[in-house]
N, C-alpha and C positions, 0 to 999 in steps of 0.2 A: 662597570656596573651593575648594577643589581640582577634579580632574577626576573626577567621580561617575564608581559603576563602571558603569553604564548606558550614560556618554559615551561608555567606556575600549572598550566592548562592543561603543558599536555601529563604532565605528573598527576592530578589530577585523576584524571582519563585512564592513565594507565595502570590506575591502584582501583577508581570503579567499576574498570574488568574485571578486576580479580575479584572484587568485592560488590557486585550490583545492586546488595540492601544498604548499603551508605546511602545509597542517593540521596534519600532524602534529609539524612545527617549535617550533608554537603551543599541542598537542593539552594542555600541566598551564599552564597561563594561565589559556585558558578556559574549566574548574571550575573555577579561583579564585578568576575573574571571581564567575561566577553562584552560590559560595557563600556572598560578601560578605567575600572574603578585599580586602585593601586595596596593589597592587604597589606604587604609588604609597609609599609607606612604608617608612622603612629596615628597619622589622624583617618585612618583609616574608620569610613562610616557602615558599612556592611560585613568586616573582618578587618581579625587582626593575624597574621602567620606567623609563626614563631618556627625553627629545626630544631630538634635533638636527636642525638647517638645512639644507639642503644649498639655499645659495642659486648657483644656476645665471645667469651671465650670458650678451650675448648674439655673447657668439664660444665658446660651450661650454663652459667651465668654473665651478669649484664653490668655492666660499670657505672657506680653510681657515684655520684657528688654530694658532701655534704656540705650542708648550705651554716654558714655564720651568723644569719642571724634567729633560727629555731633550731636548726642540728637536724631538720630534716634531711632523708636522704633523696635527691635527686636522682633523674639523668642529666647529664653535662647540654645544655643549650642556649637559644635566646635566641633575641631575635636577631630578623634577614640584617646584617649589615652592604653598605652602597658597594663594597668592596667585594661581594660573591656574588658571583656569579652561575651559579646555580642555587639549588635548594642543598643538596648533599654536601658542597662547598663549603654551604652556613654553618653546618654541620662538623663538618669537619672543621671550621671554624674554631668554632663553643667548644675540640677536646683538648684542640690544641689550648688554648685562653685557662682553661677549668683543671684541665692532670695532667696537659706540659709533653701530651703524644704527638707526634709530628704525622699528618698525613702519612709520613709512607710507611708510618709500623700498622700500617691500619689497612683492610683490605676489602670491596664489595663484596658481597656473597653472591656465590651464581646464582639463588634466588632470586634474590631482589632486586638488585643492582643500586638503580635507580629512582625504584618504587617503594616508599614509603613502604614499609612491618606497619606502619596504624596510622591515622591520623588524629586523633584526639583532638572533642568538639567543649569546650564548656565555654556559657558566659562569663563576661569582665563586666566589670563597673566600673562606673565614667572616673578617669582621673584629671582635669579639673586643673590640677600644676601644672600636667606635663603635654595640655591640649587636647585629652584624647576622650571621647567621646565612649558610653557602654558600648560591648560590639561583641560580636563572639568571637573566641578565639579557638585558631587550626591551630594547630604543632604535629609535623609533620617530622614522622621517627625518622629520621633513615639508620638503616643495619649496617655493620663494620662489624669486619669480628680480627683480629689479630693477623701481618703478615707470617708473623713464626713462633707460634704458639700464643706461651706467656707474658706476659706485658706488662711491666710494673710503676705502674702513675704513680706521680705525687704530686701534689697541686703548684701549680705554677705561682711566682710570689706576687703575682698582679689580680691573680685569680679573689675569686669573692668564694669560695670551696676553705674546707678547714678542716676537710682528710676526703680522703673513698675510699670505698665498700666495692663487694662483688656481693650480687645477691640470687640471688637459685632463682629458676623463673618463676617458681611456685609461689616467693616472696616478693615476684617484681608489684609495685603499688597498684597502678587504675586496673580497675579488674578488666577489661577489652583487652589493656598488652598483653595482662600477660597470659590473655587464652589468645591471645591471638601466638606467641615466644611459642603458647606450650600447644601447639598443633601446630607447628611452623620445621619442624627439624629442624629448625636451627643449631648446628655442634662446632660452630668456633672454628672450625678446620677451613685450614684455606684450598680453595681448590682452584683451576682452570675457571677463566673469565673469557678468554680468546681465542685463537687458533693460527696459527700463523703455516708458511708452506715455504719450506727449504728444496726447489729444485733445482732438481742436478743431471747431466746430463752421464751422468755413468763414468763421465772424463774425465773429470778434476774440474765442472767450468758449472757455477752456482747462478739463478739467475733474479737478480734483482730491480730494484722498482723505485725507481727516482720520485721520490716525492714532492706534491706541492708546496715553495717556499709561501705559505699563507699561514695569519694563524689565526688558531684554537682546529690548528688540526697536530695531533703523532708524529712528532719528527716530523718536521717541517722541514724541505729542503734534502734532508739525508736519501743515503741510499738502505733500502728496509724489504725486509721480507713481506710478502705480499700475502693475507687477508686480514682479519677483521675482528669486531663482536660478536657474541653470542646469540642469536636471537629468538622471538617466543618462539616462531613455527622450528626452527633448529631442535630437530629431534637427539642430538652431537654433537661433541664439537668439530667429529669428522665433516655431520651436514655441516658443520659453521664453515668451513674452512673449504668442503666444496662448490659450496656458494658462496662465499666470497671471490675464490678463485672465479670459478664462472662470471658474478659481476664485476670484475674489475678487470678479468682481461681474457675475457671469453674460454679460458682454461677449462680442460675436462679428461686430468690426466685416470689414466685405466685403475692406479689404485694404490690411496697413502698409509703410508703408516706411522705411528707413533714413533715418534724419538723422542723428546725430551721436557719440563717441560723450565721452560725460563724464567723468570721474573727484571721485570720495566717497571718504570714508574712513569703513570700518569696523567694525563696532563692536568688532572688534578691535585696529581702528588702523590695518591696513593701506590702500595704496592698492586699492580696488576701479576699474576700469574696467568703466564700464556702456553698453551701443549703447542707445541713444534710437530708436525708432521713430514715428514718427506717425503717427494713423489719426484721421479725420473720423467722426463722429459727432455728431447733432444732438436724441437720446432726452430722459429728463426723470430726472432722478438716482435720485430718489426709487421711482419703479418698477422700480431696476432689485435683486437681489438678494445685499446686500454680508453675504460673510461672515467680513470682515476688517477692521479699524479700527472707526470711528464712521462717518463719515458720506461722498459726494461728495456735491461740486457745480461750482457752471459759476461759474467768476471771471476774470472781462475784464485787460485788462496795465494798468488804470487804480488796479483796488484791486487785484492781488495783493501791492506791495507792504506792502502791510499788512499780511497773514497773516505769521502763523509760518510759515519755511521756510526749508532751506537756501541760501545765496547761487547755489551753482552750480546747483539750480531756479529760482528768481528770475531767472537770465543766463539759464537755455534761458528760459523765458516769453519774457521782453522778446526776445531775439535771434529766437525763430523770428518774434515779428508784428513786429518789421521789414521779416524776408526777405518773409514770408508777406499781402501783405493780404488781408484780407476779400472774397470777395465780392461781385459787385454784390447787394444786396440786393432789386432790383426784376426782372423782363426790363427785360430793352428801354436796362439800363447798358451798352450790349458794349463802350465805352470804356475801364472801367473794368480794370483791372491783375487781374489772375489768374494765379499761377504755376503752368507745367506741368512735367508729368514726364517727362523725358528717357530711353525705350529707346535701346539700341543691343543691336543682329541682329547677328549674322552669315550669310551668304548662302554659299554652297561649293555650286559649280556642277562635274560629273564626270560628262561621256560622258553627255548628255541627261537628268545626276538631281538632286536637289535632295539635302542634307541636314535632317532635324528629327529630331526627338527628343522621345520620348512622355513627358509628365509623368505625374508620380504621382501613382497616385489619391486621395493625400488634399492634395496641392499644392491652395494656402487660393487658386492663378489657376491656372484655365485644366486641371481634373483632370483625370486620362483624356484628353488630348486631343494633337494634336499643335502646333508651335512650332516657332519658329528656337531654334537657341541663340542665346539673350541675359542679358538683368539692366540691370539701374538704372547712369547716370552718375553717378557719390559726386563726390567731390572729385577729379577727373582728368580729361583730355581723352577724350572720346569716343572716339579711335583707343584710347589706352592702357588703354578701361575692355572696351572689344570684345577685344585683343589678350590681357588679365587674364581676362578670363570662359571663349576659348578655351581659358588652360591650365587654368584649374582647373576645369569644366563637363566638359572631356573630353580633356585631352591633348593639345593640339593647338598647334605655335607657328605664331603669324601671325606674320611682317614689316610694322609699320605703311608699309612704302613699297610694300607689295605692297597696298595697302588701297584703291578705293574709294568712296564714295557712291553709290548704284545705286538708292537712290528712300528717302522719306521720308512715313511714313503720319500723316495730322494728326487724331486720335481721341477722343473722348468713348465711354463707354460707356453711358451716360444721360444725361438731361436733369438739370443739376446738376454731372455727376460732375467734379471735376478734370480735365480737360482732358490727352491725353498727346502728345509729340512723337517719333516710330519711327523711327528710324531703322536700312536697315538698311544696311551694307556686304558689297560682293565683297571678299572674300580670293580675287588670279590662284594666288597658291601659298598651301603651306600644308606643314609637313614633321608626319610620323606621320596614322596612325587615330583615331578616335575611342576615346575608350574611358569609360564610366559612374563617372565618379568623385565623383557628389552623387550618388548613389541614392535619397535622399532625395528629389530633385526630378524625376527623370529618371530610366527606368526600362529604355529601348532609345532607338538610335539608330540611324534606317532611312536611307537610301540611296534616293528614289520620285520615276518618274519625270516630269519638270515637266508631265505629260498628263496626269496618272491620281494628282494627289496624293493623302492618304487623306481619312480622313470618319472622324470629328470632325478638324478644325484648327482655330486660332487667324482667326477669320474677317481680321484686317486682316494674317495670316500667309499667308492666302490672295488677300487685297489687292492684298499688294506683288508676290511671286511673279505672279502676273496683268502689274500694274506694266511687273514689270522683265524682262517676256518682250515686251514690248508697246514696250519703248520710251520708255515713259514716265516722268518722276520721282518725279511725287505724286500721292497720292491724299488721299480728305475720304473720313472717313466719323463718323458719326451725328450733326453737325452740321444732325442737318430736311429734308436732301436729301440723295439720291443724290449724287458727282459726283468727276471729279478733273483734274486741271489739268495738263498740261501744259508 
């Protein structure tokens, strides 16, 4: 069935929330939708809707097709057809028909998803032969990007295009669309727009969610991870996964850690990059308040292959199980392999003062507490992580050659918690002054005298500063005995 009026109305409302100055341009469309008109139909007098695809590649170019009638380059697009369930579906169909690119080769952008980059409005004369009155033409320009870098389009044998071309943003034809592209920051690189949680109990079991077996949901009737799409109020994908856990099951784990980025096929056929987080929890699933799906249950890697689930979820669980051996089942099994989380921290000292950040009050870790500029080491070297975090969090440029490891804190927050290796690096030189680039995580950067550190401060941060001043390279915290070794 074609897109419903309520769907179109929701898309327009989301667009106007971003671009309130365009209310006047769409003033005739909104009353028509509210009055029950079908603007996707050919005979719509109040206005007519079409959809175009703005496919942006990593070189910041937009895909165009060359029309045989006049040889002009245009966006792939056209009318909304009865089989298009949504406006993005109509744009995706146009890309397949005009240039042979399937939806799975494309991703929605994290910035726009189902919201148009631009809605073009122009007057169209009457077409008596087709029974079409004079009306306004509304072109919903939906944004996509390649799922895997560059793509090689070729005109479909049944399409009306005689060729394709890529135009830089500043050469795209419609001035309003060109301006919107230039200010958008789009770079054609696929980034996660969804987040899911791989929840395990540390002893080899994984918490899985049995989805409802009904149409129009992702993976109906299958076992899956808890999670969902990023919403406008989410400041980060960590916020997304925490909100989804809370809303779907009333789960609020103390810590979630980024683990991997998986790719799945969404309900509209596009590729969806999903940020997978891991979290530890060992409660009773039956005690949770499930608001979506059928049930939650623990499963181990031996029984998972017998369940109905997507191959990517099965592979993810197997990979995690291989990489993370269960923690010791009893006290005293100290020789069992236990994975450690590696944290990377930047120590900057200037005129006898050290740079610390005040973490956001809503931060999941150390809220309203002072801490180093820090991050978790992912698929990268520790120094590369440090350089990246300095740039992303505070706009500081650090040369890896100017970095020295000055302290290591081996910490466990509480008995049974996952141990952490906290690496502290000193940068001898750097460029720039600290900026608040991630205000959802840090609300202030301040230089503090080494002999007057602020309170509250993360305990291992204080221990590291004191260790560095004393010339001691190593500290242990939380292992049942205070102490440090040099």
